[in-house]
C-alpha positions as CSV (number, residue, x, y, z in Angstrom):
1,M,0.1,-0.1,0.0
2,L,1.5,3.3,-1.3
3,T,1.3,6.5,1.2
4,M,-0.3,9.3,-0.2
5,Q,3.2,11.2,-0.3
6,A,4.5,8.3,-2.9
7,I,1.4,8.7,-4.8
8,Q,2.0,12.4,-5.1
9,D,5.6,11.8,-5.9
10,A,4.9,9.4,-8.9
11,G,3.5,12.0,-10.9
12,V,0.5,10.4,-12.3
13,S,-1.1,13.8,-12.9
14,D,-4.4,12.7,-14.6
15,W,-5.3,10.8,-11.6
16,R,-6.5,11.7,-8.2
17,K,-6.5,9.3,-4.9
18,L,-9.7,9.4,-3.2
19,A,-11.1,6.9,-0.5
20,Q,-9.3,3.7,-1.4
21,R,-8.5,3.9,-5.3
22,L,-6.5,6.1,-7.9
23,H,-9.7,7.9,-10.1
24,A,-9.5,9.5,-13.3
25,R,-12.0,10.7,-16.0
26,F,-11.2,11.2,-19.5
27,L,-13.5,13.3,-21.8
28,V,-14.5,11.6,-25.0
29,A,-16.6,12.9,-28.2
30,S,-19.1,10.2,-28.4
31,F,-19.8,7.0,-26.7
32,A,-18.4,5.1,-29.6
33,D,-15.1,7.0,-29.0
34,G,-15.4,5.7,-25.6
35,L,-15.7,2.2,-26.5
36,K,-12.6,2.2,-28.7
37,F,-10.5,4.2,-25.7
38,L,-11.8,1.4,-23.4
39,T,-11.0,-1.3,-25.7
40,A,-7.3,-0.1,-25.8
41,I,-7.4,0.0,-22.1
42,G,-8.8,-3.4,-21.7
43,E,-5.9,-4.8,-23.8
44,T,-3.2,-3.1,-22.2
45,C,-5.0,-4.3,-18.7
46,A,-5.3,-8.0,-20.0
47,A,-1.5,-7.9,-20.9
48,A,-0.7,-6.7,-17.4
49,G,-3.2,-9.3,-15.5
50,T,-5.1,-6.4,-13.9
51,Q,-8.8,-5.4,-13.7
52,P,-9.6,-1.8,-13.5
53,D,-13.2,-0.8,-12.8
54,V,-14.5,1.2,-15.4
55,R,-17.6,3.3,-16.6
56,V,-18.5,4.8,-19.9
57,G,-21.1,7.2,-20.4
58,A,-21.8,9.5,-23.8
59,T,-19.1,12.1,-22.9
60,F,-16.6,10.3,-20.5
61,V,-14.8,6.9,-19.3
62,D,-14.3,6.7,-15.6
63,V,-11.3,4.4,-14.4
64,A,-10.6,3.4,-10.8
65,L,-7.6,1.6,-10.2
66,A,-6.8,-0.6,-6.5
67,S,-4.9,-3.6,-5.7
68,P,-7.2,-6.2,-3.9
69,D,-3.9,-7.5,-2.2
70,A,-2.4,-4.4,-0.9
71,V,-0.9,-4.7,2.4
72,Y,-1.1,-2.0,5.4
73,R,1.1,-2.3,8.4
74,D,-0.3,-0.4,11.5
75,P,2.3,1.3,14.1
76,D,2.4,-1.7,16.1
77,G,3.5,-3.9,13.0
78,V,0.3,-5.6,12.4
79,E,-0.5,-6.4,8.8
80,Y,-4.0,-5.8,7.3
81,V,-4.7,-6.8,3.5
82,F,-7.3,-4.8,1.7
83,P,-8.0,-2.9,-1.4
84,S,-5.8,0.0,-1.9
85,V,-3.2,1.5,-4.4
86,T,0.2,0.1,-5.2
87,Q,3.3,0.5,-7.3
88,R,1.4,-1.6,-9.9
89,D,-1.7,0.6,-9.8
90,V,0.6,3.7,-10.3
91,E,2.4,2.0,-13.2
92,L,-0.9,1.1,-15.0
93,A,-2.2,4.7,-14.4
94,R,0.6,5.8,-16.6
95,R,-0.1,3.3,-19.4
96,I,-3.5,4.4,-19.7
97,S,-2.7,8.0,-19.7
98,A,-0.4,7.1,-22.6
99,I,-3.1,5.5,-24.2
100,A,-5.5,8.6,-23.9
101,G,-2.8,10.8,-25.1
102,S,-2.4,8.6,-28.4
103,H,-6.5,8.6,-28.9
104,G,-6.4,12.2,-28.3
105,V,-8.6,12.1,-25.3
106,Q,-8.4,14.6,-22.3
107,A,-8.4,13.9,-18.4
108,D,-10.6,15.7,-16.2
109,P,-8.9,15.5,-12.8
110,A,-11.2,17.7,-11.1
111,G,-14.1,15.7,-12.5
112,V,-13.7,12.7,-10.0
113,V,-15.9,12.2,-6.8
114,Q,-16.6,9.4,-4.4
115,L,-19.4,9.2,-2.0
116,E,-19.4,7.3,1.2
117,I,-21.8,7.0,4.0
118,A,-21.0,6.8,7.5
119,I,-22.8,5.7,10.8
120,D,-21.9,6.5,14.4
121,T,-21.8,3.7,16.3
122,A,-20.1,2.3,19.8
123,D,-20.3,-1.2,18.6
124,P,-19.6,-1.9,14.8
125,Q,-19.4,-5.5,15.2
126,K,-23.1,-5.8,16.5
127,I,-24.6,-3.8,13.8
128,G,-21.7,-4.4,11.0
129,P,-23.4,-7.8,9.8
130,F,-26.9,-6.3,9.4
131,W,-25.8,-3.6,7.2
132,A,-23.6,-5.6,5.2
133,A,-26.4,-8.1,4.5
134,V,-28.9,-5.3,3.7
135,L,-26.5,-3.4,1.2
136,T,-24.8,-6.6,-0.4
137,G,-26.7,-9.7,0.5
138,S,-24.1,-11.2,2.4
139,T,-22.5,-10.8,5.7
140,D,-19.0,-11.7,4.4
141,A,-18.8,-8.0,2.5
142,P,-15.3,-7.2,1.9
143,G,-13.7,-4.3,4.0
144,G,-13.5,-5.9,7.7
145,V,-16.1,-4.5,10.1
146,D,-16.9,-1.8,7.5
147,V,-19.0,-2.7,4.6
148,G,-17.7,-2.6,0.7
149,D,-19.6,-3.8,-2.3
150,P,-16.7,-4.7,-4.8
151,T,-19.2,-4.2,-7.7
152,D,-19.8,-0.4,-6.6
153,R,-23.7,-1.1,-6.8
154,V,-23.9,0.9,-3.5
155,P,-21.7,3.2,-1.7
156,N,-19.1,2.2,0.9
157,L,-20.6,2.2,4.4
158,W,-18.3,2.5,7.2
159,F,-18.4,3.0,10.7
160,Q,-17.5,6.2,12.8
161,R,-16.4,4.8,16.0
162,T,-17.8,6.4,19.1
163,D,-18.0,6.1,23.1
164,P,-21.2,4.6,24.4
165,H,-23.9,7.3,24.4
166,E,-27.7,8.0,24.1
167,T,-29.3,7.9,20.5
168,P,-27.8,10.9,18.8
169,R,-29.8,13.6,16.7
170,Q,-27.8,12.1,13.9
171,R,-26.4,8.7,13.4
172,F,-25.8,8.8,9.5
173,H,-23.4,11.5,7.8
174,L,-21.9,11.7,4.3
175,D,-18.4,11.4,3.2
176,L,-18.0,13.3,-0.1
177,W,-14.2,12.6,-1.3
178,L,-13.2,15.2,-3.8
179,P,-9.9,16.2,-5.3
180,P,-8.1,18.6,-3.2
181,E,-8.3,21.4,-5.9
182,V,-12.1,21.1,-5.9
183,A,-12.6,20.7,-2.2
184,P,-12.4,24.7,-1.4
185,A,-14.7,25.8,-4.0
186,R,-17.2,23.1,-2.8
187,I,-17.0,24.0,0.5
188,E,-17.4,28.0,-0.3
189,A,-20.7,26.9,-2.3
190,A,-22.0,25.2,0.6
191,L,-21.4,28.0,3.0
192,A,-23.0,30.2,0.6
193,A,-26.1,28.2,0.4
194,G,-26.6,28.4,4.1
195,G,-24.4,25.8,5.7
196,T,-21.7,26.3,8.4
197,I,-18.1,24.8,9.0
198,S,-18.7,22.5,12.2
199,Y,-15.2,21.3,12.3
200,D,-11.8,22.0,10.0
201,A,-9.2,21.2,12.5
202,E,-7.6,18.5,10.2
203,A,-8.5,20.2,6.9
204,P,-7.6,19.7,4.1
205,A,-8.1,15.9,5.2
206,F,-11.5,16.6,5.9
207,T,-13.7,19.5,6.8
208,V,-17.1,18.8,8.2
209,L,-20.1,21.2,7.3
210,A,-23.4,21.5,8.6
211,D,-26.8,22.6,7.0
212,P,-29.0,24.9,8.4
213,D,-30.8,22.2,10.5
214,G,-27.5,21.0,12.0
215,N,-26.9,17.9,9.5
216,K,-23.3,16.9,8.8
217,V,-21.3,16.1,5.8
218,C,-17.7,15.7,5.6
219,I,-15.8,17.2,2.5
220,C,-13.0,14.6,2.3
221,T,-9.6,14.7,0.3
222,A,-6.7,12.9,0.4
223,D,-4.1,15.5,1.3
224,G,-2.9,15.5,4.7
225,R,-3.3,11.9,5.4
């Protein structure tokens, strides 16, 4: 698993690291052009033995890269395996950007976004299986005690660890992952629309905004993590 600094130093300027993966949006003139571009990507990925996640529309091709076998070592030396960005993803990102250049396709780094949902709980193990079953149909959904759908049919659900407490006013909140250069303008737009900043001591990693009723959303970026 690469650190954010390593990803930034890699110089893959078409791509942005959001929650777990490297994301890129490439702009195409038509759906047919998008399919041609996707076919070239597929040939490169097949040769590399990798399987990116892609989405094709009339004017864009979205690509997300992560290695399912990435290893994270915590400060205590304990290792965990879960999807994240590794060096092979960075190398594949470079190849895909080169393909885009050869097809005359422009990247739109500010166009990527990822939405996650968080729920406050003091006991993730107690409620996690329920939400995994509801969202994915299986309590074996990958992501540890958090809930991740590898097919991206539903947003990731993760559990905000809290101390035991009485039922709070709001258990759920949204985490909106944006490119670092996009987040400030989005925050300003939310403030102009009546929102307030609830917490920003750890910005730009995340900034908590509240709507006029006090409901919260985190604007998240990979910077500062």
